[in-house]
C-alpha positions as CSV (number, residue, x, y, z in Angstrom):
1,M,0.0,0.0,0.0
2,N,1.5,3.4,-1.0
3,I,1.6,6.6,1.0
4,S,-1.4,8.1,-0.7
5,S,-3.5,5.1,0.2
6,I,-2.3,5.3,3.8
7,W,-3.2,9.0,3.9
8,R,-6.7,8.4,2.4
9,K,-7.2,5.7,5.1
10,L,-6.2,8.1,7.9
11,R,-8.3,10.9,6.5
12,S,-11.3,8.6,6.3
13,Q,-10.9,7.4,9.9
14,Q,-10.6,11.0,11.0
15,A,-13.7,11.9,9.1
16,F,-15.6,9.0,10.6
17,C,-14.6,9.9,14.2
18,L,-15.3,13.6,13.6
19,A,-18.7,12.8,12.3
20,A,-19.4,10.5,15.2
21,L,-18.3,13.1,17.8
22,L,-20.3,15.8,16.1
23,S,-23.3,13.6,16.0
24,V,-23.1,13.0,19.7
25,C,-22.7,16.7,20.3
26,L,-25.7,17.5,18.1
27,V,-27.8,14.9,19.9
28,F,-26.8,16.4,23.2
29,I,-27.0,20.1,22.5
30,G,-29.6,19.6,19.7
31,C,-31.7,21.8,17.5
32,S,-34.5,23.5,19.2
33,P,-36.5,22.1,20.9
34,A,-33.5,20.3,22.4
35,Q,-34.1,16.9,24.1
36,S,-32.0,14.6,26.1
37,A,-31.7,10.8,25.4
38,D,-34.8,10.2,27.6
39,G,-36.9,12.7,25.5
40,N,-36.8,15.5,28.1
41,P,-35.7,19.0,27.1
42,V,-32.0,19.8,27.6
43,D,-31.2,22.8,29.9
44,P,-30.1,25.7,27.6
45,K,-27.4,26.6,30.1
46,L,-26.0,23.1,29.9
47,K,-26.1,23.4,26.1
48,E,-24.1,26.6,26.3
49,Q,-21.6,25.0,28.7
50,V,-21.0,22.1,26.2
51,L,-20.5,24.6,23.3
52,Q,-18.1,26.6,25.4
53,I,-16.0,23.5,26.2
54,I,-15.8,22.7,22.5
55,R,-14.7,26.3,21.7
56,E,-12.1,26.3,24.4
57,N,-10.7,22.8,23.6
58,P,-10.5,22.5,19.8
59,Q,-7.8,19.8,20.2
60,A,-10.4,17.5,21.9
61,I,-11.8,16.2,18.6
62,L,-8.4,15.6,17.1
63,E,-7.2,13.8,20.3
64,S,-10.3,11.6,20.2
65,V,-9.5,10.8,16.6
66,Q,-5.9,9.9,17.5
67,A,-7.1,7.8,20.4
68,Y,-9.5,5.9,18.1
69,Q,-6.7,5.3,15.7
70,K,-4.4,4.0,18.4
71,Q,-7.1,1.7,19.7
72,Q,-7.6,0.3,16.1
73,Q,-3.8,-0.2,15.7
74,D,-3.6,-1.9,19.1
75,T,-6.5,-4.2,18.2
76,L,-4.9,-5.0,14.9
77,K,-1.5,-5.7,16.5
78,A,-3.1,-8.0,19.0
79,A,-5.1,-9.9,16.3
80,R,-1.9,-10.3,14.2
81,Q,0.2,-11.5,17.1
82,S,-2.4,-14.1,18.0
83,F,-2.6,-15.3,14.4
84,F,1.2,-15.5,14.1
85,E,1.4,-17.6,17.3
86,Q,-1.3,-19.9,15.9
87,M,0.8,-20.3,12.7
88,K,3.7,-21.6,14.7
89,S,1.7,-23.7,17.2
90,S,-1.0,-25.1,14.9
91,P,-0.2,-24.5,11.3
92,K,-2.8,-27.1,10.2
93,S,-5.6,-25.0,11.6
94,V,-4.3,-21.9,9.9
95,I,-4.1,-23.6,6.5
96,G,-7.5,-25.2,7.0
97,D,-9.2,-26.2,3.8
98,S,-7.0,-23.9,1.7
99,P,-4.9,-25.5,-1.1
100,S,-1.4,-26.2,0.0
101,M,1.8,-27.6,-1.5
102,G,5.4,-28.2,-0.5
103,S,6.8,-29.6,2.8
104,A,4.5,-32.0,4.7
105,S,6.1,-30.9,8.0
106,Q,4.4,-27.5,7.9
107,Q,7.2,-26.1,10.1
108,I,7.6,-23.1,7.9
109,V,4.3,-21.9,6.3
110,L,4.0,-19.3,3.6
111,L,0.5,-17.9,3.3
112,E,-0.2,-16.1,0.0
113,F,-3.2,-13.7,-0.1
114,S,-3.7,-13.0,-3.7
115,D,-6.0,-11.8,-6.5
116,F,-5.9,-13.5,-9.9
117,Q,-6.5,-10.2,-11.8
118,C,-3.9,-8.2,-9.8
119,P,-0.9,-7.5,-12.1
120,F,1.4,-7.3,-9.0
121,C,0.2,-10.7,-8.0
122,A,1.1,-12.1,-11.4
123,Q,4.6,-10.7,-11.0
124,A,4.9,-12.2,-7.5
125,H,3.6,-15.5,-8.8
126,D,6.7,-15.9,-10.9
127,T,8.8,-15.4,-7.8
128,V,6.7,-17.8,-5.7
129,K,7.1,-20.5,-8.3
130,Q,10.9,-20.1,-8.3
131,F,11.0,-20.0,-4.5
132,M,8.9,-23.1,-4.1
133,A,10.9,-25.0,-6.7
134,K,14.0,-24.4,-4.5
135,Y,12.5,-24.8,-1.1
136,Q,9.5,-27.1,-1.4
137,D,11.1,-29.6,0.9
138,K,11.3,-26.9,3.6
139,V,8.4,-24.6,3.1
140,T,4.6,-25.2,2.9
141,L,2.8,-22.8,0.6
142,A,-0.9,-22.2,1.2
143,Y,-3.2,-20.0,-0.9
144,K,-5.8,-17.6,0.5
145,H,-8.3,-15.9,-1.8
146,F,-8.4,-12.2,-1.6
147,P,-10.3,-10.9,-4.8
148,L,-10.4,-7.1,-4.9
149,T,-13.8,-7.0,-6.5
150,S,-14.1,-3.2,-6.4
151,I,-11.3,-2.8,-8.9
152,H,-11.0,-6.2,-10.5
153,P,-14.3,-7.5,-12.0
154,Q,-12.8,-10.9,-12.9
155,A,-11.1,-11.5,-9.6
156,L,-14.1,-13.2,-7.9
157,P,-15.1,-15.4,-11.0
158,A,-11.5,-16.5,-11.3
159,A,-11.2,-17.3,-7.6
160,K,-14.4,-19.4,-7.8
161,A,-13.1,-21.2,-10.9
162,A,-9.8,-22.0,-9.0
163,W,-11.8,-23.2,-6.0
164,A,-13.8,-25.5,-8.4
165,A,-10.5,-26.9,-9.8
166,Q,-9.4,-27.6,-6.3
167,Q,-12.4,-29.8,-5.8
168,Q,-10.9,-32.0,-8.5
169,G,-7.4,-31.9,-7.2
170,K,-6.1,-29.4,-9.8
171,F,-5.9,-26.1,-7.9
172,W,-2.2,-25.5,-8.5
173,E,-2.3,-26.2,-12.2
174,Y,-5.3,-23.9,-12.5
175,Y,-3.6,-21.3,-10.4
176,N,-0.6,-21.3,-12.7
177,A,-2.8,-21.1,-15.8
178,L,-4.8,-18.1,-14.4
179,F,-1.7,-16.1,-13.6
180,D,0.1,-17.1,-16.8
181,G,-2.9,-16.0,-18.9
182,Q,-4.1,-13.1,-16.7
183,K,-5.0,-10.9,-19.7
184,Q,-7.4,-13.5,-20.9
185,L,-9.5,-13.8,-17.8
186,G,-13.2,-14.4,-18.6
187,E,-15.8,-17.2,-19.0
188,E,-14.3,-18.6,-22.2
189,F,-10.8,-18.8,-20.6
190,Y,-12.1,-20.5,-17.4
191,G,-13.7,-23.3,-19.4
192,S,-10.7,-23.6,-21.7
193,I,-8.4,-24.2,-18.7
194,A,-10.8,-26.7,-17.3
195,Q,-10.8,-28.7,-20.5
196,K,-7.0,-28.6,-20.8
197,L,-6.7,-30.0,-17.3
198,N,-9.3,-32.7,-18.1
199,L,-11.7,-31.6,-15.4
200,K,-15.2,-32.9,-15.4
201,L,-16.9,-29.8,-16.8
202,D,-20.4,-30.4,-15.3
203,K,-18.9,-30.7,-11.8
204,F,-16.5,-27.8,-12.5
205,N,-19.3,-25.4,-13.5
206,A,-21.6,-26.6,-10.6
207,D,-18.8,-26.1,-8.1
208,R,-17.8,-22.7,-9.2
209,N,-21.3,-21.4,-9.0
210,S,-22.1,-23.0,-5.7
211,P,-22.7,-21.4,-2.3
212,A,-19.8,-23.5,-1.0
213,A,-17.4,-21.6,-3.4
214,E,-18.7,-18.3,-2.2
215,A,-18.5,-19.3,1.4
216,A,-14.9,-20.5,1.1
217,I,-13.8,-17.3,-0.5
218,Q,-15.6,-15.2,2.0
219,K,-13.9,-17.0,4.8
220,D,-10.5,-16.1,3.3
221,L,-11.6,-12.5,2.9
222,Q,-12.8,-12.3,6.5
223,L,-9.4,-13.6,7.6
224,A,-7.6,-10.9,5.5
225,Q,-9.8,-8.2,6.9
226,S,-9.2,-9.4,10.5
227,L,-5.5,-9.1,9.9
228,G,-5.8,-5.6,8.4
229,I,-4.7,-6.7,4.9
230,E,-5.8,-4.2,2.3
231,G,-3.8,-4.9,-0.8
232,T,-2.4,-7.8,-2.8
233,P,-0.2,-9.7,-3.0
234,F,0.3,-10.1,0.7
235,F,2.4,-12.8,2.3
236,I,3.0,-14.2,5.8
237,M,5.9,-16.6,6.5
238,N,5.9,-17.8,10.1
239,G,4.9,-14.3,11.4
240,K,7.0,-12.3,8.9
241,T,4.9,-10.2,6.6
242,F,5.8,-8.8,3.2
243,S,3.9,-7.6,0.2
244,G,4.1,-6.5,-3.4
245,A,5.9,-7.9,-6.4
246,I,8.7,-9.3,-4.2
247,K,12.0,-10.6,-5.7
248,L,13.4,-14.0,-5.1
249,A,16.4,-12.7,-3.1
250,E,14.1,-10.9,-0.7
251,M,12.0,-14.0,0.0
252,E,15.2,-16.1,0.5
253,S,16.4,-13.5,3.0
254,I,13.2,-13.7,4.9
255,L,13.4,-17.5,4.9
256,A,17.0,-17.3,6.2
257,S,15.9,-15.0,9.1
258,I,13.2,-17.5,10.1
259,S,15.5,-20.5,9.8
260,K,18.1,-19.1,12.2
């Protein structure tokens, strides 16, 4: 996520908090005839006292916004820390029903949160393939769906198609085909890949349009949101987080730091 995105997020949080605080003030000091929460009129003198406090303490709203942001950051930090500990103590529960490949020991788990229509994910995919070719006896790769539907209209259909391929044991082949042919994403392409992989087309089409496909992808999305992940690709390797079109040397450096 770039600086402008971070700034927009902070501004939106500030706007939200400001609106909430102003709403509370308006409810309390009200428009005439002013009423309290129980429906009784508010004392005009009390209204004036509240207004005077606001006039004399313009920093109060900003401090409230900052306190809210800190609370959100602390909550996110705690959620991530709990998840990272779970990755180490119970990697199987973190992987869940997600497709996985590589080491059966699951001592080092690499989670990939990705979007099949994201160009940066396609670049990172090339690196991940190289990385797993070298370290598949040491690292377990698990894929988590994170389709950014607001900017990528084919992200969700592609995720559902990949999930359907997983039901026939061909997720990773389908995953590679989607990223390799990213510019061709669409209904015709999804069917074409399925045919090339010798999938049972009736089952493939039924699975990708099923409530189960939607539920599986939503589960991954909810996990991403609980961890404060906002962009793709995003990776977690035994508690180490990194994102973007990462290079092989960077991934190897992170693996080396974990293996020490």
